[in-house]
C-alpha positions in Angstrom: 80.8 19.2 -16.2 79.7 19.9 -12.7 80.7 16.9 -10.5 82.1 13.6 -11.5 80.5 11.9 -8.5 78.1 12.7 -5.7 79.8 15.0 -3.2 82.9 15.2 -5.5 84.8 18.3 -6.6 83.4 20.6 -9.3 85.3 20.5 -12.6 85.3 23.6 -14.8 87.1 21.9 -17.7 90.5 21.0 -19.0 93.1 23.4 -20.3 95.9 22.4 -22.7 99.4 23.8 -22.1 100.1 24.9 -25.7 103.6 24.7 -27.2 104.0 28.4 -26.7 103.2 28.1 -23.0 99.7 29.7 -23.3 96.9 28.2 -21.1 93.3 29.3 -21.5 91.3 29.3 -18.3 87.9 27.7 -18.5 85.1 30.3 -18.9 83.2 29.2 -15.9 86.3 29.6 -13.6 86.9 33.0 -15.1 83.4 34.1 -14.2 83.2 32.4 -10.8 86.5 33.9 -9.5 86.3 37.1 -11.6 89.9 36.1 -12.3 90.7 38.5 -15.1 89.4 41.6 -13.3 92.8 42.7 -12.0 94.9 41.8 -15.1 97.3 39.8 -12.9 97.0 36.5 -11.0 99.0 34.6 -8.5 100.0 31.0 -9.1 101.1 28.7 -6.4 102.2 25.1 -6.4 99.5 22.5 -6.1 99.3 19.6 -3.6 101.5 16.6 -3.9 98.5 14.4 -4.9 97.2 16.8 -7.7 100.4 18.6 -8.8 100.0 21.5 -11.2 99.2 24.9 -9.6 96.5 27.0 -8.1 95.3 30.3 -9.3 93.9 33.3 -7.4 94.0 37.1 -7.5 94.9 39.8 -5.0 91.3 40.7 -4.3 90.5 37.2 -3.2 93.8 36.3 -1.4 94.5 39.6 0.5 91.3 39.7 2.6 91.4 35.9 3.3 93.1 34.0 6.1 95.9 33.5 3.7 96.5 37.2 3.2 99.7 36.9 5.2 101.3 35.4 2.1 101.2 38.8 0.5 102.1 40.7 3.7 105.1 38.5 4.3 106.2 38.7 0.7 105.9 42.4 -0.3 107.5 41.6 -3.8 104.3 39.6 -4.5 102.0 42.2 -3.0 103.3 45.0 -5.2 104.3 42.8 -8.2 107.9 43.8 -8.0 109.1 40.2 -8.1 110.0 39.2 -11.7 106.9 38.0 -13.5 106.7 34.2 -13.3 109.6 33.9 -10.7 108.5 31.5 -7.9 109.1 32.6 -4.3 109.3 29.8 -1.7 107.2 30.5 1.4 106.1 28.0 4.1 106.1 24.9 1.9 104.7 26.2 -1.3 106.0 28.5 -4.0 104.2 31.6 -5.3 104.5 33.7 -8.5 102.5 36.3 -10.3 101.7 36.5 -14.0 99.5 38.7 -16.2 96.2 37.4 -17.4 94.5 38.5 -20.6 90.9 39.8 -20.5 89.9 36.5 -22.2 91.6 34.4 -19.5 94.9 33.4 -21.0 98.2 33.1 -19.0 101.7 32.4 -20.3 103.9 29.8 -18.6 107.5 30.2 -19.5 109.7 27.2 -20.1 111.2 27.8 -16.7 107.8 27.9 -15.0 106.7 24.7 -16.8 109.9 23.0 -15.7 109.6 24.3 -12.1 106.0 23.0 -11.9 107.0 19.6 -13.4 104.7 20.1 -16.4 105.1 19.6 -20.1 103.8 21.4 -23.2 100.8 19.5 -24.5 99.6 18.4 -21.1 96.0 18.8 -20.2 95.4 20.3 -16.8 92.1 19.7 -14.9 90.5 22.9 -13.7 89.0 22.1 -10.2 87.1 24.3 -7.8 89.3 24.3 -4.7 87.9 27.0 -2.4 86.4 30.4 -2.5 90.0 31.8 -2.7 91.5 29.8 -5.5 91.0 27.0 -8.1 93.4 24.3 -9.1 94.9 23.4 -12.4 95.7 19.8 -11.6 98.2 17.7 -13.5 97.6 14.2 -12.1 95.9 12.2 -9.3 92.6 10.6 -8.6 90.5 13.4 -10.1 92.5 13.4 -13.4 92.1 9.6 -13.6 88.3 9.9 -12.9 88.0 12.6 -15.6 89.3 10.2 -18.2 86.0 8.3 -17.8 84.1 11.5 -18.7 86.3 12.7 -21.5 83.4 13.6 -23.8 81.6 15.6 -21.0 84.5 17.9 -20.0 85.1 21.0 -22.1 88.7 21.5 -23.3 90.2 24.9 -23.6 
């Protein structure tokens, strides 16, 4: 579903956090961000209003104005931090995880707890910028999406 209202955010779909922690990224987000191309992605905590987390990859983050996140946290840059271990930096927390060629990531129980999520939750996949997209857990967009439940693909 493109936009829920004129001038609104673009919605790729909803992803269910499965009981085993697996999340499937919507196909359109995979394509638009070429998100599986590096085999690893960065997750970082979402906004207070939307919750959840944002997803990007090194090839998008490093050349951007936010590239300093990687330079200032070399354990993220070179993936030597433990996979899924969040590192606090300037008000947000960042981690890396592997992503499968078909766009699946695994959230451990610790990650789910850290992000204040639960198995079975549906996350709204939202175009945020040209650097990252958001997997939102609550807020105005999630509420608005309920009115369009049959129009939004679920992954």
